[in-house]
N, C-alpha and C positions, 0 to 999 in steps of 0.2 A: 466425478470423487471429491470427497472432503477432507478435507489435511485440518487440523489446529494447528495449532502455529504460537511456536515460543518469545514470548518477550520478554525488553530489556527500559529500564528506564535507567538516567543519569543522577536519579538522588536518589538519597537513603529509604523514600519512605513509602517502598514498592509490598503490594498485596498478593503474596504468594496462594493460591488458591488451591485445590483439593485435583484429584481426577477425573478428566467429563468425557465419556464414550471407552477410555481403557489409552486416553490418551493424556502426557500429559497438558495439562490446564495450564492457559495461558500464567506471566506473572504479567500486573497493569506497567503500561508504560508514560509516564506522565513528564516529558522531555526529553527537550526541542537540540538535544545534537546528540545520534545515535551509536551509529555503528563506529567504532576503534577505527582511526583513519591508519590504511596501513601506510598509503603512501603519498607525498602529499598533490601529487597530479591527479590520484583515484579518491575525493572526498566522497561524503554520505554520500550526498545527490550525484552520484553523478551514473547514468544511465547503466552502465555493467557491475559497479560497486559488488549488486549483492549475486554477482556471478566470481569476481575477479576472489574479493577476501577468501572463502572456502578455498577456492585453489591454491591460495597460498600457505594458508593455513596446515593444507594436505599435501602443498608440495612438492606440488604439479606443474606450477608456472614460480615463476620467483623474478625480482624486479633487478637491477640495476647499481651496479657498487656506488651511486651516487643518492639512492636514495629512492632514487623517484621507479615507475612504471611505467611511460612513456608506452597509455592505452591507444595513442592514435598512430602509434611506427609498426611498417609491415612486419610481416613475417615469411623468412625464409622455409622452404619446404624440409629445408635439413632441422633447426629451429621447430615446427612442430610436429618433428617424429621425436623429439628432444620431450615434449609435453605427451601423445596419446604414451610414449614409454613407462610413463610418470604416469600416466592418470588408466593404463589396462594394463593386467596381466593376462595375455589370453595364452595361450596354447601356440606352439607352426604349426603352419596348415600347406607351407610350403618349405624346398627347401631352399637355404642362402645363392643367393648369387655376387659375383661380384662387378662393381658399376663402372665402369672408364671413366668416368669422373667423381671418384669420390677416391682416393688413395690414402696406404693403411695406415697414415698419417693424422689427416684428416679429424680434426676437434667431434662432427656426429655422427664415425664411421660408424660406429656398434650402434649405434640408434636407428639408423638408415637400415639396418641389416634387419633389426628386431621390427622394425614395424612395415617392414618386409617380407619376412617365415613371419608374420599372425597374420596376415592378410591387412593390414592396413592402410598401406601404399605400394604403391608399384610402381616402375619405370617409363621408361620412350627408349622407340626403336629405337636399336641398337646399343642396350645395352644402355642407358644414359642415366641419369638419374636428377642432374641439373639441381644440385644442395642445395648452390646462393639466389635459388630462382625463388619470388618470389610467389604464396601460392595462392590463387583465385578462393575464397568465397563460396561458391559451389566445386571446388574440391578439397576442402578442408569438408562439406556435406558426404558428397563419395564416398573420403576416406574412413568419416568414421562408420557409415553406413556399411563398407564393406567389411569394415574388420570388426564390429560386435553382428555381418552377416546379418542382417533385416533385409527383410523382402519386401516390396509390396503386398498392401491386402487387401487397397482401393484403384480404382483404373486410374493412373497416372495422370492422365488429360484432364479429369475429374478431380485432383488432391491440387494441383498445378494449377488451378484453377482461382486459388490463393493468391499469385500474383498476379499483380497490373504487365509484368515487365517478361510470366512467364515465355513468351514467345524465344527469347535473347538465353534462354537457355537451354546450354547446348547436348544435343544428340547424348551424347557420354552418359552426359550429367542427371537426366530427367528420371530416373529412378530412380537411383539414391537423394535426389533432391525433393521426392517421394514419397520416401520413403520417410526419410528424417522427419520430411513433417506430419506426416502422421501420429512421429512419437516425439510431437513437439520441440523437437530437436535445434530446430531453424528460427535464430533470431536476429530482427530488423527493427534498427534505430537507424532514426528516427522515423519512418513510414515504416507502418508495417506491411505495405503491398508492395512494396517492393526490394524485391531478393538481391538485383546488381551481383547475377551470378558471375560475373565477369571483371568484377573491378578486384583489387587484389584487400585479401585481409588483414584487418587491425589489429594487432594484441587482444582489447579489449572485443572484440567479437570473435576472436579464435579459441579463448576465454569461454565466452557465452554457450558460443556450441560442443566446450566441450565440457562443461559444468550439466548444461543440458543432456547430453548423451550421455553423464554418469548418475544422472539421478532418472534416466530411461532403462539405467540395469540396474536400478535397484545401491546404487551406492553413496547418492547421494539425495538432500532430502529436500524440497519438490519444491515451490520455491514459484511466486507471482508475481509477473512483471507484463506489462501491456507491453511489449514489445517483443511475446513469443507466440510464436507463430504456431496454428492447426491443433487436432486433437484434439480443439473443448477447451473450458478454460477449468479450472479449476477453482472449488469453492473452498476460499479460506476461511472455516471457523475461528470466529471470537466467544469462546463457554459463554454461554451465564453466566452472573457472580463476579465479571468482568466489572472493571471502573477504571470510568474514562473521563481525564477533568473537561468542566464548559464554563463559559461564563458570556455572562451578556453583557452588551456590549452597543446597546442602545444608548442612543441620546435620553431618553425619555428614564424618568420614576414610575415604580407602580407601585400603587396604593391599594390594594386587596383587603376587607376586611375580616374577619375570623368567619367558619364558614361562610364563604363568598357564594352565592346561589350558584353562580355562574362563572367555570372556568376561564384564562383570559390566552389563547392562542400566540404563541411568539415563535420565533428560532433561533436561538443561542449558539454560541462559536467550537469546534472544538479546539482546548485552550492552548493543548499541544501536540505534539505529535505523538503517533501511535505508532511505534516500527516492532520489528521481530528483531532476533535476539544477533539479526545480522548486518539491520544497521537499513533495511527497507522501511521505509515509510510506507502503509498500507490505509492510515486516514492522518490527513496532513492538518495541521494543524490548521481551523480557521476555514474548516468545514462546517457545514451548517446545519443544526441539530433542532430541526420543526419538533412539538409539543407544544403543550396546555401549562401555568402555573393555574395549582389547583389549591385554593386555598380550606383548613380545617381551622380546628380549634387548637391542634399542635403547631400550625407555620404551615410556610405555602413548600408547597411540593412539586417541583415539576417533573412532568410526564411526556416521556421520548416520547416520536412516532415516526420517524424518516430520519434518514442522514443524509446530506445531497451532498455529494464528493465535489470539488473544484470543478473537474470535468463531468460533471453537470450530471452525472450519474445518484439516481434516488434506487433507495437503500429503504425496506425496511427496517423498524428498529427498536425493538423495545425497552424501556429506559426507566428508572424510576432518580428521583434524585430525595437526597436526607433534605431533612426539612429546615426552610430557614428561617430565620424568628425574631432576628428584629424589626422594632417597630420604631412607628412616631407618635405620637402626640397632638390633636390641634384643637390648640384654645377658645374656646368663645373669646371674639373680637376677629383671627386671625382674617387676615382679604382671600376673600375663595379667591382674586384671580391671581394672587401672588403660589394659593397650596395646589390647583388645575396647570399654571402655564409646565410647560415641559412635560406631563406626568400624564400620566396612564392610570386611569381611577376604573376602582371594580363595583359593580353598580351599589354592592351595601355598599363597599368604602365612599364613595358617593354620599350616598344618602347620608351618614355619618358627616358628611363634611357641610354635607345640606343644610341638617340638624342642630347641629351646631354654629355652622355661620350666620344661620335665620335666612342664608341666599334658598330660597323657592325654585330659583330660575335655572337652576343647574341645569341644561338639556338630556338628552343623552349623546348628544354631537358631542357635548365637551366631555361628557366620561369617558363614550369609545365604546365602554364592552357594559351590555348588561339590559335593563327593561327594570319600568317600573320604577324605576326612581322617586316620584318623586312620590308615593303613596310611603316607600320605604322613609324620605325627608319628611316625612310626615308626621312619624310616629315617632324620630326620635328629634324632632325638630323642640329647642325652648334645652333642650342636653349642654351642662358647661365643659366637655371635654369628647371626644373619640380616639381612638387606640389603633392602629390601624399595623396592619401589614409593611415592612414599605423594605421593599427594591432597588437598591442605585446603579445605575451604568458601570462596567467591570465587574460586578458583582461574582467570580468566583462558584461558581458547586461539581461536587460530585456524584456524574451518576452512577448507575449499576443497571445493569444488562440484568432484564428475567426473562430472557429468553437468548438463546445463540444468536452472532450477530451472521450472519453469510453474506463472505465480501466476496463476489463473481469474477 
């Protein structure tokens, strides 16, 4: 599946693009801080923030009077019943029952009754519900797949091989967990392969499960997270035309002549996080972008070929920058050593330096790039000055995607 994603920025400099493939194209996001922080204990970089914040906006879950969300607190069965009722509007599949441990004045009685009649939750033998009991992770998944009436499409044991602790999944929960896995409803943090089925679910984990269940029914937009298990991966598409801010952070300056015969291979860094409107960081600041600097008569242009994310994932990338036009002039009598030190010099630029300074001994290994420097220097020998393009460390530039960038 391929989704276009919507971006946002904390700056006023936004570039709104047109429609791409029938989906709303992104707004570029060169901004370091992103999602609006709803709760002080759920910052934008919290693993479950992209699940929690939309549910809060929809009124499915809420925080506490002190303004916190308390994502690591456990969830009781009664609390989970209340969340389900706000998330899903399902028809009754069975008549209500009166649980002996849910009195008429209990705060969650109506939520429990509806969770039961719609098929999401059931009681225990003896007509007991246990409303104050903390709910395990496996039970949450079984509840969601039961209420949504999801069946298994693949062999259960085969699906559950996704989990290294599949053997600890209770027998009653195996079909439901497998059905949830097939539909990308399982979210495991921090280890994708550890389900921890019997561990009590936290508020953050329940929010992630419910959000993914809403995605499975088409009620919420799919998002990408490294902690979603099963069902394949979503390819998030950043459309062609999107602009991404980069910067050159090397220690050396770069000198290139106009119409430099050979490009220089170089790595630039993504200058600021690229995020969705929900604050999810998809291209982190500091990610590497590999490409080449190509010098023309107009200036120096960076042509990107590969994106390398901090986790080591490599993605093909096709993008070009605006032209960099800053120049520096080297005059006769200048010290070659001072010019070359800490500098990456293109072949033609090196020839220009040699020609102006009279230093015919500049070697290929000194200029790092190119060949035939001696011959070019001979043609330029005796000139009074040479003007070359200059790129200094921390130079910023923006690349524009020339084709869609797919983040798997």
